KOLPATOR-468173 format. One record per residue (C-alpha): x negated, y, z negated; residue in three letters. Coordinates in Angstrom, 1 decimal, padded with zeros to 4 digits, always signed. Layout:
N
R       u       v       w    r
R       X       Y       Z  ala
...
***
This chain:
189
R       u       v       w    r
R  -033.4  +045.6  -026.5  met
R  -029.6  +045.6  -026.7  lys
R  -029.5  +044.3  -023.1  arg
R  -031.8  +041.4  -024.1  ile
R  -029.6  +040.5  -027.1  trp
R  -026.3  +040.6  -025.1  trp
R  -028.0  +038.5  -022.3  leu
R  -029.1  +035.9  -025.0  ala
R  -025.7  +035.8  -026.5  ile
R  -024.2  +035.3  -022.9  ala
R  -026.6  +032.5  -022.1  val
R  -025.8  +030.7  -025.5  val
R  -022.1  +031.0  -024.6  met
R  -022.6  +029.8  -021.3  val
R  -024.5  +026.6  -022.8  phe
R  -021.8  +026.5  -025.6  phe
R  -019.1  +026.3  -023.1  val
R  -020.6  +023.9  -020.9  gln
R  -021.2  +021.7  -023.9  gly
R  -017.6  +021.7  -024.6  leu
R  -016.7  +020.7  -021.1  val
R  -019.1  +017.9  -021.0  met
R  -017.7  +016.8  -024.5  ala
R  -013.8  +017.1  -023.4  ala
R  -015.2  +015.0  -020.3  glu
R  -016.9  +012.3  -022.1  glu
R  -014.0  +012.1  -024.5  lys
R  -011.5  +011.9  -021.3  lys
R  -014.1  +008.9  -020.0  glu
R  -013.9  +007.2  -023.2  glu
R  -010.0  +007.3  -023.9  asn
R  -009.1  +003.8  -025.0  pro
R  -005.5  +004.1  -023.4  leu
R  -006.9  +004.8  -019.9  leu
R  -009.4  +001.8  -020.1  ala
R  -006.2  -000.1  -021.4  gly
R  -004.1  +001.0  -018.7  glu
R  -006.9  -000.1  -016.2  lys
R  -007.2  -003.4  -017.8  ala
R  -003.5  -004.1  -017.7  val
R  -003.3  -002.8  -014.2  his
R  -005.9  -005.4  -013.3  glu
R  -004.0  -008.2  -014.9  glu
R  -000.9  -007.7  -013.1  phe
R  -002.7  -007.4  -009.7  lys
R  -004.1  -010.6  -010.6  lys
R  -000.4  -012.2  -010.9  leu
R  +000.3  -011.7  -007.3  val
R  -001.2  -014.3  -005.1  pro
R  -004.3  -012.8  -002.7  ala
R  -002.2  -013.6  +000.1  asp
R  +000.9  -011.7  -000.9  lys
R  -001.1  -008.2  -000.5  tyr
R  -000.5  -007.0  +003.2  ile
R  -001.6  -004.0  +004.9  asp
R  +000.5  -001.7  +006.5  leu
R  +000.1  -002.8  +010.0  asp
R  +001.6  -006.1  +009.2  gln
R  +004.4  -004.6  +007.0  phe
R  +005.2  -002.7  +010.1  lys
R  +006.0  -006.1  +012.0  val
R  +008.0  -007.4  +008.8  val
R  +009.7  -004.1  +008.8  trp
R  +010.5  -004.1  +012.7  glu
R  +011.7  -007.8  +012.6  glu
R  +014.0  -006.6  +009.5  val
R  +015.7  -003.9  +011.3  met
R  +016.0  -006.0  +014.3  ala
R  +017.8  -008.6  +012.4  lys
R  +015.5  -010.9  +013.1  lys
R  +014.2  -011.7  +009.9  arg
R  +015.9  -011.6  +006.2  asn
R  +014.0  -010.0  +003.8  ala
R  +014.0  -007.4  +001.1  tyr
R  +012.2  -004.1  +001.6  leu
R  +012.4  -002.3  -001.6  val
R  +010.9  +001.0  -002.2  asp
R  +010.3  +001.4  -006.1  ile
R  +009.6  +005.1  -006.4  arg
R  +011.3  +007.4  -008.7  ser
R  +014.6  +008.8  -007.2  his
R  +013.2  +012.1  -006.3  pro
R  +010.5  +010.7  -004.3  glu
R  +013.0  +008.1  -002.6  phe
R  +015.4  +011.2  -002.1  tyr
R  +012.6  +013.3  -000.4  ala
R  +011.7  +010.9  +002.0  gly
R  +011.5  +006.9  +002.6  his
R  +011.0  +004.5  +005.2  ile
R  +014.1  +003.7  +007.0  pro
R  +016.1  +000.7  +005.9  gly
R  +014.3  +000.3  +002.6  thr
R  +016.3  -000.4  -000.5  asp
R  +015.8  +001.4  -003.5  his
R  +014.9  +000.1  -007.2  ile
R  +013.3  +002.5  -009.6  his
R  +010.2  +000.7  -010.8  ala
R  +011.4  +001.5  -014.5  gly
R  +014.7  -000.8  -013.6  his
R  +012.6  -003.7  -012.3  met
R  +014.4  -005.8  -014.8  tyr
R  +017.8  -005.6  -012.5  thr
R  +016.1  -007.5  -009.7  phe
R  +017.4  -010.8  -010.8  pro
R  +021.1  -009.2  -010.5  arg
R  +020.5  -007.9  -007.3  his
R  +018.3  -010.7  -005.7  ile
R  +019.1  -013.7  -007.6  pro
R  +017.4  -016.1  -005.3  asp
R  +013.8  -016.7  -006.3  pro
R  +012.7  -017.7  -003.0  asn
R  +013.8  -014.7  -001.4  ala
R  +011.2  -012.9  +000.6  glu
R  +010.7  -009.2  -001.0  ile
R  +008.4  -006.6  +000.1  tyr
R  +007.5  -004.1  -002.7  ile
R  +006.4  -000.7  -001.6  ile
R  +005.5  +002.6  -003.8  cys
R  +003.7  +005.8  -003.3  arg
R  -000.2  +004.8  -003.0  thr
R  +000.1  +000.9  -004.3  thr
R  -000.4  +001.6  -008.0  his
R  +003.1  +000.8  -009.4  arg
R  +003.9  -002.1  -006.7  ser
R  +001.6  -004.6  -008.5  pro
R  +002.8  -004.2  -011.6  tyr
R  +006.5  -004.6  -010.3  val
R  +005.3  -007.7  -008.4  ala
R  +003.5  -009.1  -011.1  gly
R  +006.7  -008.9  -013.3  phe
R  +008.8  -010.4  -010.6  leu
R  +006.4  -013.2  -010.4  tyr
R  +006.7  -013.7  -014.1  lys
R  +010.5  -013.9  -013.7  tyr
R  +010.0  -016.8  -011.2  gly
R  +010.3  -015.2  -007.7  tyr
R  +007.9  -017.1  -005.4  lys
R  +007.7  -014.5  -002.3  asn
R  +006.9  -011.3  -003.5  val
R  +004.6  -009.1  -001.3  tyr
R  +002.6  -005.9  -002.4  val
R  +002.5  -003.5  +000.5  val
R  -001.2  -001.8  +000.7  lys
R  -001.2  +001.6  +001.2  gly
R  +002.4  +002.5  +000.1  gly
R  +004.6  +005.5  +001.9  val
R  +001.5  +007.8  +001.8  val
R  -000.1  +005.7  +004.2  gly
R  +002.8  +005.0  +006.4  trp
R  +003.1  +008.8  +006.4  met
R  -000.6  +008.9  +007.4  gly
R  +000.0  +006.7  +010.2  lys
R  +002.5  +009.2  +011.7  gly
R  +005.5  +006.7  +011.3  trp
R  +008.9  +007.9  +010.7  glu
R  +010.4  +008.3  +007.2  leu
R  +014.3  +009.4  +006.6  cys
R  +016.2  +011.1  +004.3  asn
R  +020.0  +012.3  +003.6  gln
R  +019.3  +016.0  +004.6  phe
R  +017.1  +015.5  +007.7  met
R  +017.9  +011.9  +009.0  gly
R  +014.5  +010.8  +010.5  lys
R  +011.5  +012.9  +010.4  phe
R  +007.7  +012.5  +010.9  lys
R  +005.0  +014.2  +008.8  val
R  +002.7  +015.9  +011.2  thr
R  +000.0  +017.7  +009.1  glu
R  -000.8  +014.9  +006.7  tyr
R  -004.0  +015.2  +004.7  his
R  -005.6  +017.9  +007.1  lys
R  -005.1  +021.1  +005.1  gln
R  -004.3  +020.1  +001.6  phe
R  -006.7  +019.0  -001.2  val
R  -005.5  +018.1  -004.5  gly
R  -006.4  +015.5  -007.3  pro
R  -004.8  +012.9  -005.1  glu
R  -005.9  +014.3  -001.6  lys
R  -002.3  +015.1  -000.5  asp
R  +000.3  +017.6  -000.3  pro
R  +003.2  +015.3  -000.9  tyr
R  +002.8  +014.9  -004.8  arg
R  +006.6  +014.7  -005.7  ile
R  +007.1  +014.0  -009.4  arg
R  +010.2  +013.1  -011.5  glu
R  +008.6  +015.5  -014.3  phe
R  +007.7  +018.9  -013.0  his
R  +004.9  +021.1  -014.3  pro
R  +007.2  +024.2  -014.8  tyr
***
């Protein structure tokens, strides 16, 4: 009889814990701040003309022309400082997304050709949207970001290793964002 009693308590506890987990997940989905962020993100994405979103292959052509000095354009990485210092596309400039207000001081020409690249194309529409609000007319968002660039096997660089390629990208690691290169300014420890 005692075993049945303990089994019944265990079953009730399992259902209770499952209920708490489901309630937490529902609350997470109902979070108005997350819904608000998604709405604002969509709003900023719409500030950038559709033809100003380019894929990585198109960006690679632009990058090669800029590196060969056949084209004048700004290639701006807007990731955090630790992300940029860990590895960035050779030849890119760096303005942290939180410092986007400095663009007019650094690039005073509203007709300048500017390519914005971030980690995965989440931050770049925000910055590009603000630049269009500032009055810039030629701002491009690079779809795929630095993560996509690495995934194609193209070179990155940093001050410690020079140029390098990521060789085991997306093959062994699984995480919330499906990649092992989760460099963040604020660490969990």
